[in-house]
Every structure is written in C-alpha cells, then in structure tokens.
C-alpha positions in Angstrom: 20.2 -13.1 -5.3 17.9 -10.9 -7.3 15.5 -13.8 -7.8 15.5 -14.5 -4.1 14.7 -10.8 -3.3 11.8 -10.9 -5.7 10.4 -14.2 -4.2 10.9 -13.1 -0.6 9.4 -9.7 -1.2 6.3 -11.2 -2.9 5.8 -13.7 -0.1 6.3 -11.0 2.6 3.8 -8.7 0.8 1.3 -11.6 0.6 0.9 -11.8 4.4 -2.7 -10.4 4.8 -2.5 -8.8 8.3 -6.0 -7.3 8.2 -7.4 -10.7 7.3 -5.4 -12.4 10.0 -6.5 -9.8 12.7 -10.1 -10.2 11.6 -10.0 -14.0 11.7 -7.9 -14.4 14.9 -9.3 -11.6 17.1 -12.8 -10.9 15.7 -13.5 -14.4 14.3 -14.7 -12.6 11.1 -13.5 -12.5 7.5 -12.8 -8.9 6.8 -13.4 -9.5 3.1 -17.1 -10.0 3.8 -17.4 -6.6 5.5 -17.5 -3.0 4.1 -15.4 -2.6 1.0 -14.2 -6.2 1.1 -10.6 -4.9 1.3 -8.2 -6.4 3.8 -6.4 -3.1 4.4 -6.3 -0.7 7.3 -9.2 1.5 6.2 -11.7 -1.4 6.1 -10.2 -2.8 9.3 -10.7 0.6 11.0 -14.3 0.9 9.8 -15.3 -2.6 10.9 -13.1 -3.5 13.8 -12.1 -0.1 15.3 -9.1 2.1 15.7 -6.7 -0.4 17.3 -7.3 -3.0 14.6 -7.0 -0.4 11.8 -3.8 1.0 13.2 -2.3 -2.5 13.8 -3.2 -3.5 10.2 -1.6 -0.3 8.9 1.5 -0.8 11.0 2.2 -4.4 9.9 1.4 -3.6 6.3 3.8 -0.7 6.5 6.5 -2.7 8.2 6.5 -5.5 5.5 7.1 -2.8 2.9 10.0 -1.4 4.9 11.5 -4.8 5.7 11.4 -5.9 2.0 13.2 -2.7 0.9 15.8 -3.0 3.6 16.6 -6.5 2.6 16.4 -5.6 -1.1 19.0 -2.8 -0.7 21.3 -4.9 1.6 21.5 -7.8 -0.9 20.8 -6.2 -4.2 21.6 -2.5 -4.2 19.3 -0.1 -6.0 17.9 -2.7 -8.3 17.2 -5.0 -5.4 15.5 -2.2 -3.5 13.3 -1.2 -6.5 12.4 -4.9 -7.1 11.7 -5.4 -3.5 9.4 -2.3 -3.4 7.5 -3.4 -6.5 7.0 -7.1 -5.5 6.2 -6.5 -1.8 3.4 -4.2 -3.0 2.3 -6.7 -5.7 2.2 -9.4 -3.0 0.0 -7.2 -0.8 -2.3 -6.4 -3.7 -2.4 -10.0 -5.1 -1.8 -12.3 -2.1 -1.5 -15.9 -3.0 -2.8 -16.7 0.5 -6.1 -15.0 -0.4 -6.4 -16.3 -4.0 -4.7 -13.2 -5.4 -7.2 -10.7 -4.0 -6.1 -8.5 -1.2 -5.3 -4.9 -0.3 -4.7 -1.7 -2.3 -1.1 -1.3 -1.4 -1.1 2.2 0.1 0.4 1.3 3.6 2.9 -1.1 2.1 4.0 1.4 -0.5 4.5 4.0 2.2 6.6 1.6 4.3 8.7 0.8 1.3 9.2 4.5 0.3 10.1 5.5 3.9 12.9 2.9 3.8 14.1 4.1 0.4 13.9 7.9 0.9 12.3 9.2 4.1 12.1 12.8 2.7 10.2 11.7 -0.4 7.9 9.5 1.7 7.2 12.3 4.3 6.3 14.7 1.5 3.8 12.2 0.2 2.5 11.6 3.7 2.0 15.3 4.2 0.1 15.6 0.9 -2.1 12.6 1.8 -2.9 14.0 5.3 -3.8 17.4 3.8 -6.0 15.7 1.2 -7.8 13.6 3.9 -8.4 16.7 5.9 -9.8 18.5 2.9 -11.9 15.7 1.3 -12.4 13.4 4.3 -12.2 10.5 1.8 -9.3 8.1 2.1 -9.7 6.5 -1.3 -9.7 9.9 -3.1 -6.7 11.1 -1.1 -4.8 7.8 -1.9 -5.5 8.1 -5.6 -4.4 11.7 -5.9 -1.3 11.0 -3.8 -0.4 8.0 -6.0 -0.6 10.3 -9.1 1.6 12.9 -7.4 4.1 10.2 -6.4 4.5 9.1 -10.0 5.1 12.7 -11.2 7.5 13.5 -8.3 9.4 10.3 -8.9 10.3 11.4 -12.4 11.7 14.7 -11.2 13.4 13.3 -8.1 14.9 10.0 -9.4 15.0 10.8 -13.2 15.1 7.6 -15.2 16.0 4.9 -12.7 14.9 1.6 -11.2 13.3 3.5 -8.3 11.3 5.9 -10.4 10.1 3.1 -12.6 9.0 1.0 -9.6 7.2 4.1 -8.1 5.4 4.8 -11.4 4.3 1.2 -11.8 3.1 1.0 -8.2 1.3 4.3 -8.4 -0.5 3.0 -11.5 -1.5 -0.2 -9.7 -2.7 1.8 -6.7 -5.0 3.8 -8.9 -6.2 0.7 -10.7 -7.0 -1.1 -7.4 -9.2 1.8 -6.5 -11.4 1.3 -9.6 -14.5 0.5 -7.4 -13.8 3.5 -5.3 -13.6 5.7 -8.4 -17.0 4.4 -9.5 -18.5 5.2 -6.1 -16.8 8.7 -6.1 -18.4 9.4 -9.5 -21.8 8.4 -8.0 -21.2 10.4 -4.8 -21.5 7.2 -2.8 -18.0 6.9 -1.4 -17.9 7.0 2.4 -16.1 9.7 4.4 -13.7 8.7 7.1 -15.0 11.4 9.5 
C-alpha cells in the first residue's frame, strides 16, 4: 500500500495545471514566458488573476488530496510520503520532462490537510512577508526556512517533520534562480 501511495502521489503531483491552463485556454506554453515556471505566480503575471488563482487552487488541491489518501491508507507514514512525493511530482513532473513548478502551493495544500493550524501559521507569515517585501519568491524562501524550523519544534523527530524539512530544502533549492536575481536586485515585485 505504501508503494501505491508513493506512486499515486507522484503522478498526482506531476499534473502541471499552469501548463495545461496555458496550452488549453491561452494556446501558449507558460514555460516560454516570464520565469519559465508553470506555477501560480508565473500564470498570474502572464495570463491574469483568474489563471493565477486557478493554477494555485488546483496545485493546492493535488497536495491536499494526496495527503488525504496517504493518511487514509497509510497512516502518518503514508501521509508524510504522500506530502513529499506529491511535491516532488510537482517540482519534477514526468509530463514536462522533470522540469516544473517550485512546490509552494502544493506544499501548502498538503500541510493544510495534515495540520491546518501549522499551515495557517505559515500562510500568515507568507502574507506578511509579501506585504513587506512585495516579492513572492523571497517570501516563499523565508517561509520555507521557517517551516523547517517550526516542524522540528512542532513534530519533534517524526515522519512529518522529516518530510517538511526535505520539502523546505527543495523549495529553497528550486528558487536558486530567484536567489541570484534577488542578489542582483533584479527580482520582480508582485505589486
């Protein structure tokens, strides 16, 4: 059952909703626009608010669904593995030759399913950071680091804390181009 949870979560995570919305509705490959990312922020910048929100919503929902199924069929271990592999699927989609999104919306959906209080604390931190810096990537990076630290205190040494720490590390890594632009002062502000 655990192997099935891992495979299903990865496949679910691999569905690139931003790419699909771009191709079906706008007849455009989102990977060729802006940051080249297929996530909600790039969809928002290039296709507008509705496309950005819809991308976020579906990326969020696949994280929640994977963790719901993971817990139902595999308990805490199943849930932790589902969270990790749905995010890995989103970041490294086999549909897009293993290049895809940065995992923030999918991670949030997974965390909300696992522990809504923990997820809402992180969401509040993220929103405050966006309002202060007006840069989504910087806010995502800082929130990921905070998530890893909070996970250790909240969940001690557990499958969930390990999954959160690994995902947070991957989120930071996936923002390496953003970090370079931030250092150069070239990262775009959201408003």
